[in-house]
Residue, then its C-alpha position, 0 to 999 in steps of 0.5 A: m484505559k479504554i481502548l477502541a480499535d478498528q476491527n481489522m488492525p492486527l495484534v492490538e490486544e497483544f500490543f495494547s492490553s497492558f494498557g487496558e480494555v481493548t473493544r473493537f469497532d467496524g471502521r466504516a460504521v463506528t458512531a460517536e456514541q461508541v467512542q464517547d467513553a474511549d481513552v484511545l482510538l485506533t483506526r484506519s483509513i475508511t474512518q473520518v475522525n472529526q468533530a462529529l465523531l469525537d465531540n462527546a469523547d471527553n476522555l479521549k487522549f490519543v488517536g493513532t491511525a495505522t496508516i500512512g495517509v492522514d487525509h481522513i483525520d481532522q488534525t486541526y480539531l485534535a489539536t484544539r482538543n489537545i489530544a495526541f495524535s500519531s499516523a504510521p508512515g512507512c509501516n506498509a511501504v515494503a508491502v506496497a512496493e512488493y504488490v507492484i513488484s508482483a504485479l509487473y512480474a505477472y504482467s511480464q509472464d501473462r503479456d510475455v513482455e520483457l521488463r528490462g530495458k522498459k521505462l517505468a515512472i514512479v509518481g510519488v517518491g515518499n515512503i512507498g515510492a522510495c521503497l520501490q525505487q530501492k527494490l528495482a535498483h538492479s531490475g534492469i528497469e529504467l526508472i523515472l521519478c516524479d515528485p514535484v514536492l520533494a523537488e522543491q524541497g531540494k530532495l529529488n535532483e532526479h525529478v521529471d514533471i509528470d507530463t513528461a514522465l507519462a510521455q516517456a514511460d512504458f509503465v506508471t505506478f502512483h504513490v501519492p497522498l490524496v491532496k484535493s486542492g492547491a498547487h500540488q493537487t492529486k485528486h484526478l491527477l490522471n484525468k481525462e486529458r492526460i488519459k488521452q495522452l497515454k501511449p498505446n498499451m501503457l500499463v498503469i498501476n494505482a495502489s495510492r488512493g482511488d481518487v488519484i485516477d479519474n475512474q470514469a474517464l478511465l472507463a469512457a477511454k476503455q470503452a471508446g477502444q483506448k488500448l491501456e493495461l490497467i492494474l487497479d488496487v484502489w478505486e473511487n468511492e469505495p466500497n461502492i466502486l465502478t464495477e464495470l471498470m473492472a472488466h477492462c483491468l488486467y488485475t484487480s484487488v480490494h485495496i490491500a496492496g499494503h495488507t502484509l502481515e508485517g505491514k499491518a502489524r508494523g502500523t500497530q506496533m508504531l502506534y503502540q510506541a507512540l502512545c508509550k511515548t505520549l504516556d512517558v512509558e517505556p515500550t517493551k513489546r516487539l513485533e517479532t515476538f507475535l508473528p507466526t512462522p511463514a509457510i515457506s521459509q527457504c529455497q535453493l537456486n541452481n545454475t539453471f536459474t534465469e532472468r524469467d525465474y525472478g517472477r517465479i521466486v517473487h510469486m512463491i511469496y505473493d502472486i497478485r493474480r490470487d487477489n484478482g481472482l478472489m475479487r472477481a469471483n466474490l465482489e458481487s456476492q460478498g462485497f468490497d469491505v468483506l473481501r477486504k476484511q477477510y483478506p487471506p494472509r500474505r507475507e513479505f519477501s524478507t520471510l524467504n531465505i535463499v540459498s543461491q550462486l553468488s551471481h544471483t545475490q545482488k538482485l535478490q537482496q535489492l528485492g528484499f529477499q534473505v540471501e545465503m551465498n553459496e559459491e560451490 
């Protein structure tokens, strides 16, 4: 088989080479000519997979995207061609949730703001939002959940409508798919009118899709003097983003919230398993076999550990300020896509084993760390 895979997908050769030859492609620049002989196409969110790309790909049997979102895939067209399709829902949920947690603790440190007792609105409570909710369950932060789709399905009893959520919250983080029309449209969900209504010094985090927030309206509000704290990982018109908005952000990054080694590789593994199912082949390869040993794998907490030290533990594994610095220092010279492609390795909280006093274990375990209880 001829397997064509995005150049930024990890471990494709390790998982797929037993099926045939793996060839890499640039996700933004791939052409119909490159795809025409492929049996399998493995992509990410930057590639528009539609009739224009696949019209001459007569051998194509399987398309997989190593992402949660599928707005870049014409699934109707794939169905008319009887091409099997799979996405990777939840593959980077842990990574994005930990990005937000790192952001919250960095904000707390840099702005000297106590997180306990504050209210965080989670807009979108799917795989990522639910993961974040679980991780913050014992954080002392009051969580406000907003997801009208889940509420209509009877799956979210605690649902609060977005305008009420924004009015009540001190912080808001967006984890919705990009929906451009209909009753639950999310394009410009945070629009000019809603931005005007945000309370002073509101912290706004977007690690979903850039179009969820009207970037021009956000810039205009900041230029007019509105006091907002902004943490943006995603931007409208990537990779040609509104660079003027960066100056008004506390932290910025190049759409990498979900880019842990585990998160990206988990997506590859899910597509491998889906292809095995399509071909009626028993999957034999496991992610754990291929991941490298983390640089830091264990630490011990003493009785002097305090509430403020949770942020220090989080930042031992991942500190969002690293990525903020990388973007600000290198965006102009290297460009958005190059920075994203060359993103340095990042691990998840679960790679750190903590030897802790009993009183610390619940919150640390809830955040996702491995905890070894020591009652001495």
